[in-house]
N, C-alpha and C positions, 0 to 999 in steps of 0.2 A: 504555334503555328496550328498543329492539329486541334487543339482546342478552340481556336478561333473559327476554324472551319465548321466543327461540330456545333458551336453556338450559332453561327450564322444558318446553318441547315435546319436547326431547331426552331428558329425564328421564323424561317420561310414556311416551315410545316405548319406552325402554329398560326401564322398569318392566313395560310391557306384555309386552315379549319375554321378560323373567326369569320373569314368572308363567305365561305359556303359550308356552313355547319350541317345542312340538311343534303342527303343524298339518297337514291333510290336506284337499285340496279336489279335487272331482270333479263332472262334469255327466253327466246322463242325459236323454234325450228319448223320450217315448212317444207312439203316434199315438192321439190322443183327440179325437172330434168334439164340437162345441157340446152335444149332446145327453148328452154323459156327465158324468161327476163327479171329485172328487177329496176323499179322505179323508187328512189329515196328522196323525199324533200324534207330538208331539215332547215332551221331558223337560226338559233343559236349553238354552236357546238362543232366538232369535227366529226369527220367521217373517214374510217379507215376500212378498206375491203382488201381481202386476201381471196385464195381458191383452195379448194380441196378435191379429192377425188369421189365425193359423195354426192347423191342426187338430192340434195337437200340445201336450203339456204338457212344458215344459222344467225340469228341477229342477237348482239348482247348490247343493251343499251344502259347508259347511266344518267340519271337525271341529277344535276346538282343545283342547288338554290340556297337561299340564307334562311329559308324555313320551310315548314312543311306546307304552309298555305301556299307558297310561291311554288312548290313541287306540284300542288294540285292543280295549278293554273294552267299546266301544259298536258295535253293530251296526245298520246302516241297511237296512230291508228294504223293497223296493218292488215291489208285484205288480199288475200290469194284467188285469182281467177283466171281461167284458161292458161295455167302454167305460167303466169305473170305475177310477181309479189309486188304490191304497192305499199308503200311506208311514208306517211304523212304526219307532221308534227303540226298540230293545231295549238295556238295560243288562246286561252280563254280571255286573257287580257293583254293588250297591245304592248303595255309598257313593263310586262314581266321579264326580268333578267335571269330566268331559269335556262339553264343549259343542257342540251341533251347531246352526249358523245356516243357514237355508234361504232362498233366493231362489227363487221359483216363477213361472213365467208359465204362463198358461193360456189357451184360446181364450175370445175375447170371448163373454160371454153363457153361460157354461159352466152347464150346469143345476143341478148340484148343488156346492157347497163347504164342506167342513167342517175348520176348522183349530184344533187345540188344542196349546198349550205350558204345561207345568206351571211353569217357571221362565222366563219369557222373554215379551217384547212380541210382539203379533201386528197386522199391518198389511195393508191391502188398498187397492189403488188400481185402479179400473178396473170394468167392466160385468160382472157376473155374474148368476146367477138365485136359487135357495135358498142363503142364506148363514147359516154358523154360525161363530162365532169365540169362542174360550173361552182364558181363562189363569187360573191360579191366583196367580202372583206376576209380574205384568205388565199394562202398559196395552193397550187395545185400540183400534184407529184404523182408520176406513173412510171412504174417499172416491171417490165414484163412483154406481153405479146397482145395485141388486139388486132381484129379485123380492119377497123377503121376508128379513128380518134377525133372527137371534137372537146376543145379545152378552152374555157372562159373564165376570166376573173377581172374584176376592176382594180382592187388595190391588193397586189400579191404577184409572186412569181410564178412561172411555169416551167417545170421540168418533166421531160418526157424522154424515156429511155426505151427504145426499141431494138432488141439484140439480134433480131433475124430479119432477112428482106421483108421490105414492107409488102403487106398483101391488100393495103387500102390506104386511103388518104388521110391526112393530119390537117387539122385546122385550129391554130392557137392564136388567141387574141388577149391582151390584157391592156390596161390604161396605164396603171403605176406599177409597173415590175418587168424585170428581164423575162425573156424566154429562152430557153436551151432546150434543144432537141439532140438527141443522141441517136443516131440511125445506122444501121448495118450498112457497110460500104458497099455490098452488093446490090443494093437496092435501086430500083430505077425510078425517078420522079421528076416531075415538073415543079420547080419552086418558085415562090415570090415572097418577099419579106420587106417590111417598112418599119422604121422607128422615126420618132421626130427628135427625141432627145436620148441619144445612145449609141453605142457603137455597134458594129456588124462584123461577124466573122465566121468564116465557112471553111471547112476541111476538104469539101467537093469543089468541084471546078465550075463554081458560079460567078457571075459578074456582080460585083459591088461597086454602086453608085455612090459617092459622096457629094451630097448637094451642100448649098450655104446653110441649110437648116436641117434636113431631113437627110437620112441615110436609108439605101435600099439594096436588096440584091434580087437576083433573078437568073433563071437558066434551066438547062435540062441536065440530068444525070442518066446515065445509060438509056434505057428505052423510054423514059419519061412516063410511064404507065400509070404512076399515082401523082396525086397533087398535094403538094406541101405548102399550105399558106400560113404565114406569120404575119402579126401586126400588133404593135404596141406603140404608146405615146412617149413614155418616160421610162426607158429601160433599154438594155442591151439585146442583141439577137446573136444567137450562136448556133450553128448547125454543124454538130462534131460526127465524125465518122468513127464507128467501132467495129 
């Protein structure tokens, strides 16, 4: 059994090497304080962001392709201006299959974070300010704190975990994927949610309506100070208390 597993692992590794034999990795560091921001626009590849207690943004990127020529067909541009770092992936050829994976570390409480990948997952762990996460084909995952959050994907699920009382609103939308919010039980918010094909569940005292086709929920929790809006077409909706 152990030999079979080892053989399978070796085959998977070799397959990955054959599919993507070319790779380039690099690290860049930019001086940015917590009052600044980050905008990252990716095309093909995942984005992972975390936080640290330094006044700098550290970008570790890896370009992966089938050949050196394909690696050269993608240009990653970074520009720091007025305490805001902009990172943009430019394809010199539209049909290139080169992937760019990002590992990003930003100052704790960074005022504004915008992350966007067309084909790839987007994941955040840490404490930031205004947060926007978006993908077309990829899952969205957030664990930590944020001042306000906007989460969008077309094909993929959304998971948001906010372990302290909300300090701002949440807006989460997907087309093909479930949405799960885990919110501190002492938060105050006004909620509205809707799904066409999927179940609805809430740990909070919200009204759930089950129609012939769609399902929805709405209501006010506590002082209703913040707004929580959820919408998906094909997927379940869950608002859980933590």
